[in-house]
C-alpha positions in Angstrom: 1.3 5.7 4.7 1.9 9.0 5.2 2.5 9.8 1.5 -1.1 8.1 0.8 -2.9 10.6 3.4 -1.3 13.5 1.9 -2.5 12.6 -1.8 -5.4 15.1 -2.9 -8.9 13.7 -2.9 -10.0 11.4 -5.5 -6.5 10.3 -6.2 -5.2 6.7 -6.9 -2.0 4.9 -6.4 -0.3 1.8 -6.1 2.0 0.6 -2.6 4.4 -1.9 -3.6 5.0 -3.2 0.2 8.9 -4.8 0.1 8.9 -7.4 2.9 11.7 -9.3 4.6 11.2 -13.0 5.7 12.6 -14.0 9.3 16.3 -14.5 8.1 16.2 -10.6 7.1 16.1 -11.4 3.2 13.7 -9.7 0.9 10.7 -12.0 0.2 8.0 -11.5 -2.1 6.2 -8.0 -1.5 2.7 -7.3 -2.3 0.9 -4.7 -4.8 -2.0 -2.9 -3.1 -4.3 -0.3 -4.9 -4.6 3.1 -3.1 -7.8 5.4 -3.3 -7.8 8.8 -1.6 -11.2 9.3 -0.1 -12.8 12.5 1.9 -12.7 10.4 5.1 -9.1 9.2 4.5 -7.2 6.1 2.5 -8.7 3.0 1.3 -6.8 0.3 0.6 -7.5 -2.5 -1.8 -5.9 -6.0 -2.2 -5.0 -6.0 -6.3 -5.7 -9.6 -6.2 -8.9 -10.2 -4.6 -10.4 -6.4 -4.9 -10.8 -6.8 -0.8 -10.4 -3.9 1.5 -7.1 -4.5 3.3 -6.1 -3.7 6.9 -2.7 -2.8 6.4 -0.1 -5.4 8.3 3.5 -3.5 8.3 5.0 -6.5 10.0 7.9 -7.7 8.1 7.8 -4.7 6.0 11.2 -3.1 5.1 10.0 0.1 2.1 6.8 0.7 0.5 6.6 2.6 -2.5 3.9 4.8 -3.8 3.0 5.3 -7.1 0.4 7.9 -7.9 -1.1 7.3 -11.5 -4.4 9.3 -11.0 
């Protein structure tokens, strides 16, 4: 999430959160939308449009893809 904090204000990006299951196998990931605001970073669920409180449980890698 540090990479999202480092984005310039008004930048937009996607975060692909790669997760593992209880057996250590890669499970289905999660795609999140990111908007860098003056006050910090807002993360939004791409499916519902709702703000997300990021839970790092089971996450083994995050990929940040800036598109604006």
